[in-house]
N, C-alpha and C positions, 0 to 999 in steps of 0.2 A: 318696613320702617323699622328703629330700633327703639323702643318706649322703656320708661323706667316703670319698674313692679313695685305695684302697692305692697304695703305690711301684710293685709290681706286679701284675696282675690277668689273672685268664681274661674276656675277655667274653662268651661262650656262657655265665659262669654269671650274669654280669650281665646280663643280657639277658632271662634267662628270668624275674625277676624286673621288669624293668621300670626298670631301677633308674635313679636321676635323682641328680648329683651338681652341687656346685659346689665349686670351686677355683682355689684362687691357687698362683699359682708361681712361682717368681721369675726374671727373666731371667738373671740369677748361675749357675743351674743347668746353663744352656744354651750348650755350648760354642761351637757352631757360630754360636749367634746374638750370644754376647760376642763373638767376633772381626769381628762385622759390624756392629752399633752402636758407635758412640761411649761408651757408656755402659749397662750393663747392668743400674743402678740400681734400674728399675722391675718392676713385679710384672704377671702374664699374667692374666686372670680366665678361667676357665670355666667354662660352664654349660653340661650338655650330659644326655641321654638316651642308654641301649642298648634298641635296639630289633631283633626280626625282620622281617624281609619276606620271604617265601617261603624261598628257600636262603640269605641271606646274613641276617649279624648287621651291626648299622648303630650307628655315634654320631653322634648329630646333637647341634647346638646354636649358641653363640654364643662367640666368645673375643675379648678386647677387651683392651687393652695402652697403651701408650705407649711410641715407639721416640724415645731422642736420637741423631740421625744428624747429620753433617755436611755443609750445607750444599754441593752443588758450584756454586754461582753464586758464593758468598762465603766461603765456607770457615769459616763460624764455627758455632755449634751450633744446632741446632732440635726441635722436638719436634712428632712425626706419631703422632696418635690415630686407634688403630682398630677398629673393632667389627664383627666381620665374623659371618655365618653361615657352618659348615660340617657336612659330612655327610662320614664317611669307612665302606668296606668291609671287614671284615676278610678276612682273607685268610689260609692255611696256607704258602704257597710262591708264587715269584714266574710258574709258570705259571698259577697259576690267576688271578692278580693278571692276567695279557697276556689270558684268557680275558674277563672282565669288560666290558661295554657304558662306552665313550668316555665314558658321561657318570656314572661312578663311580668316586670316587678310593677306589683298595686301600689298604691297611694290612698288611704283612705282617709274622706272628707268628713268636714264635722255634719252636725245636722242641718245647717242653712247651703251647705254644698261647698263652703268654702277650706281654704286652710291657711295657713301662718307661713309666710315665707321662708322663715327660718326653721319651721317645723318640715317642711318639703326638706330642707337638702342638707340638713343637719345631718341625718339618719346616709345620706348618700355620700358623706365625708367621712363619718366614720368607718363606713367598712371598706376603705383603702389606708387606713392607720396597720399598719404592718403589726403582727401577730406577734414577733419579735422582733423589737427593734434590735439593729446592730449595724454599725461600720460595714459598708461592704468590704473595702480593705482591711485587712487585720492592723496591720502597722498603723494606721490612724488611730488606732487604741490605745491608748495610755495603759502601758500595764501599771498596778499598784506592788505594793511591796505585797507578797503571799503567806512570807514568813513570818512571826513577829517573836524575838526574842529567842536560846540558847534552848537546843533539847538538852536533855538531862542525859549522862556518860551512859548508862545500865541503858537507854534508849538507842542510843547511837552503836555501840559498841556490846558484844555479848551474849546479846537476845538469840535465842533458840529459834531457826526456822521452820518451823511447822510442818514443816514437806521430811524432816530429817528421817523420823520413824519409818515412813515408806521407804527409804531408797535400802533397805535393808530383806525386804519381802521379796520373796521368789513366787513370781509368776509365771506356771504354767500354762 
């Protein structure tokens, strides 16, 4: 059964029931993400399932959103769509997080064993922002003028070649 996820929740209680949920979060609620993207007008869609595996409580599912970013080639706005799976393990503190195997991604709960829903998904969303956003097709980029004004005449003509002195060297 699909349930609504509260703003703050205890993952242990949700894992006992095997809770499955669908959630829509506005990017504008994610302060750190809003400072990275050009526009935080999009939503983040999450579909997830709480479960238990041996001694761990897990949340796994899919996260989808559209980023509005600035292309680093042409400096115009561009859109990047993501739809990626995720699997996170809840832990009580940083020490327990460091003890987990490297293939598990930990999420540290607060002192009450709870987490805020935005805190849970904001890091996961940020991880999928491209390091250097640019249009995949270079023809999409609108290239701007790269020369401004005229060059002085002495620069265009009559400048000495810095390697001219080397042409007369005898190398044996």
